[in-house]
C-alpha positions as CSV (number, residue, x, y, z in Angstrom):
1,M,-0.2,-0.3,0.3
2,E,1.9,3.1,-1.3
3,M,0.9,6.4,0.4
4,N,1.7,9.7,-0.5
5,L,2.7,11.5,2.7
6,E,1.3,15.5,1.5
7,E,-1.9,13.3,1.3
8,V,-1.8,11.4,4.3
9,D,-0.5,15.0,5.8
10,K,-3.4,16.8,4.4
11,R,-6.0,13.9,5.4
12,S,-4.6,14.2,8.9
13,F,-5.1,17.9,8.9
14,E,-8.7,17.6,7.9
15,N,-9.6,14.8,10.8
16,V,-8.2,17.6,13.2
17,Q,-9.9,20.6,12.1
18,K,-13.0,18.1,11.7
19,I,-12.2,17.2,15.8
20,I,-12.0,21.2,16.5
21,Q,-15.1,22.0,14.6
22,D,-16.6,19.3,17.0
23,D,-15.9,20.4,20.4
């Protein structure tokens, strides 16, 4: 399973944003 680091970073960032907004 090959993953682009930028893609993963972007996804993680979006996840963090979602969690912050969820608060």
